[in-house]
C-alpha positions, 0 to 999 in steps of 0.5 A: 500500500502506498501512503502519501505523508506530510508528517511523521508516519504512525506505527499502523502507516508503517506497517502498511508500507511494509506490506510489499517489502518486509524489511525496507520501504520504497519511497519517492520524496518531494524535497521542495514540498516536503511530501513523502510517498511510501510503500508499494513495489517500485519507486515509480509507483510512489512517484506517480502518487506524488505527481498526482498530488501536484509534485513537479518531476524535478523535485522527486527523488527516490530512495529506500528506507531500512526500517530495521537498520534506519539505512537509506539507499538512494538508488532508483530508476526515478533518479536517472535524469540526463539533465539533472543526475546521470545515475540511478543513485542521487549523486548531489550531496545536498539532495541526498541530505535533504532526502535523508532529512525527510525520510528520517522525520517521517519514517525514522521515528517509529 
């Protein structure tokens, strides 16, 4: 189940987002609007939820969050953009930091 979050997730929301992948949550994060879509099978699915909510493509970044070890993986096909990021991994440390802040704030406290 993909949920759209504008603030910290509840325990129940975390459990819902973990339905697809037991130990990690695939996310797409709008770093400008500070909105996170999490859950589902692919980052792309989360990205689509953000786009429908009004996010702009250039502000959305894909990452995965390990619920046990609290580690963030910044790799996703969503991040591959010839003009902005030439890798599946987010290369810009400033963007990585913004993604990390939102993920930890929204998912890391449970």
